[in-house]
C-alpha positions in Angstrom: 7.4 -54.6 45.9 8.4 -57.0 43.2 5.1 -56.5 41.5 5.6 -52.7 41.4 9.0 -53.2 39.8 7.5 -55.5 37.2 4.8 -52.9 36.3 7.4 -50.1 36.2 9.5 -52.2 33.9 6.5 -52.9 31.7 5.6 -49.2 31.5 9.2 -48.4 30.5 9.0 -51.0 27.8 5.7 -49.5 26.7 7.3 -46.1 26.3 10.2 -47.5 24.4 7.9 -49.5 22.1 5.9 -46.3 21.4 8.9 -44.8 19.8 8.3 -46.9 16.7 11.6 -48.7 16.8 11.3 -52.4 16.8 11.9 -55.7 15.1 9.7 -57.0 12.3 6.3 -58.4 13.0 7.3 -62.1 12.8 10.0 -61.6 15.4 7.6 -59.8 17.6 5.2 -62.7 17.4 8.0 -65.0 18.4 8.9 -62.7 21.2 5.5 -63.3 22.8 6.9 -66.6 23.8 10.1 -65.2 25.4 11.1 -66.4 28.9 11.5 -62.7 29.9 8.2 -61.1 30.9 9.3 -57.6 29.8 10.0 -58.9 26.3 6.5 -60.5 26.2 5.0 -57.1 27.2 7.0 -55.2 24.6 5.9 -57.6 21.9 2.2 -57.3 22.9 2.4 -53.5 22.8 4.3 -53.4 19.5 1.9 -55.9 17.8 -1.1 -53.8 18.9 0.5 -50.6 17.6 1.1 -52.3 14.3 -2.5 -53.4 14.1 -1.4 -57.0 13.7 -4.7 -58.9 14.0 -3.0 -62.1 13.0 -1.3 -62.1 16.5 -4.7 -62.2 18.2 -4.6 -66.0 18.9 -1.1 -65.7 20.5 -2.3 -62.7 22.6 -5.2 -64.7 23.8 -2.7 -67.3 25.0 -0.8 -64.6 26.9 -4.0 -63.9 28.9 -3.0 -67.0 31.0 0.5 -65.8 31.5 2.0 -66.2 35.0 3.1 -62.5 34.9 0.4 -60.0 35.7 2.0 -57.3 33.6 2.0 -59.6 30.6 -1.7 -60.4 31.1 -2.4 -56.6 31.5 -0.7 -55.6 28.3 -2.1 -58.7 26.4 -5.7 -57.6 27.2 -4.9 -54.0 26.3 -3.5 -55.2 22.9 -6.5 -57.4 22.3 -8.9 -54.5 23.1 -7.0 -52.3 20.7 -7.0 -54.9 17.9 -10.6 -56.1 18.3 -12.5 -53.6 20.4 -13.3 -56.4 22.8 -12.4 -57.5 26.4 -14.8 -60.4 26.7 -15.1 -59.9 30.4 -11.4 -60.4 31.0 -9.6 -58.6 33.9 -5.9 -59.4 34.3 -6.2 -59.1 38.1 -9.2 -61.5 38.5 -8.7 -64.8 40.3 -7.5 -67.6 38.0 -10.9 -69.3 37.7 -12.5 -66.0 36.5 -9.7 -65.3 34.1 -10.0 -68.9 32.8 -13.7 -68.4 32.0 -12.9 -65.2 30.1 -10.1 -67.0 28.2 -12.6 -69.7 27.2 -14.9 -66.9 25.8 -11.9 -65.5 23.9 -11.2 -69.0 22.4 -14.8 -69.4 21.4 -14.6 -66.0 19.8 -11.6 -67.1 17.8 -13.3 -70.3 16.7 -16.5 -68.5 15.6 -14.6 -65.8 13.9 -14.5 -66.5 10.2 -12.8 -63.2 9.2 -9.8 -63.6 7.0 -6.9 -61.2 7.2 -8.1 -59.6 4.0 -11.5 -58.9 5.4 -9.9 -57.4 8.5 -7.7 -55.2 6.4 -10.7 -53.9 4.4 -12.4 -53.1 7.8 -9.4 -50.9 8.7 -7.9 -53.3 11.2 -10.9 -53.3 13.5 -13.1 -56.3 14.1 -15.6 -56.7 11.3 -19.0 -55.6 12.4 -20.3 -59.2 12.3 -17.8 -60.2 15.0 -18.8 -57.5 17.4 -21.8 -58.5 19.5 -24.8 -56.1 19.5 -24.9 -53.6 22.3 -27.6 -54.3 24.8 -29.4 -51.2 23.7 -29.5 -52.5 20.1 -31.0 -55.8 21.2 -34.0 -54.1 22.9 -34.5 -51.2 20.5 -37.9 -51.0 19.0 -38.2 -50.7 15.2 
C-alpha cells in the first residue's frame, strides 16, 4: 500500500505543478536532489514543463532513484525534453534499468548540442541526436 500512496502523492504534485506556479529553474534543478521523493517528482515535472533541456543530465541521474515514482516522472520528463526513452522502464529490475541508464549517459557524452542549438530547434532534440527510425535505415532510395 505504501507504493500506492507514493504514486498518489506524485500525481497530486503533478497536478499542482501543472498549475504553472513554482520556483525558478535553478531552484527546481536543486530540488531534484531533495531528500523528499515528492519534491524530486515535482521538480522533474516542472523542469519538463519549462522545456529545460539543461536539466537532462540531472534527470538521467534520477533514473537510478530509489523511489519508483521519481524514476517514473524522470523518464517522462526526459521523454518530453528529448523525445527519447532509450529503452528505460522505471519498473524494470535494477540490472535492466542500469543498462538503460548507461545508454542515456552515452547519449549525453555523444551529444554535442549546445543550449543555443537546442533553443533554435524549439526545445526538442536536434535531428542529429535522434537515431534514425528502423524504417528509415532500410528504406530504398
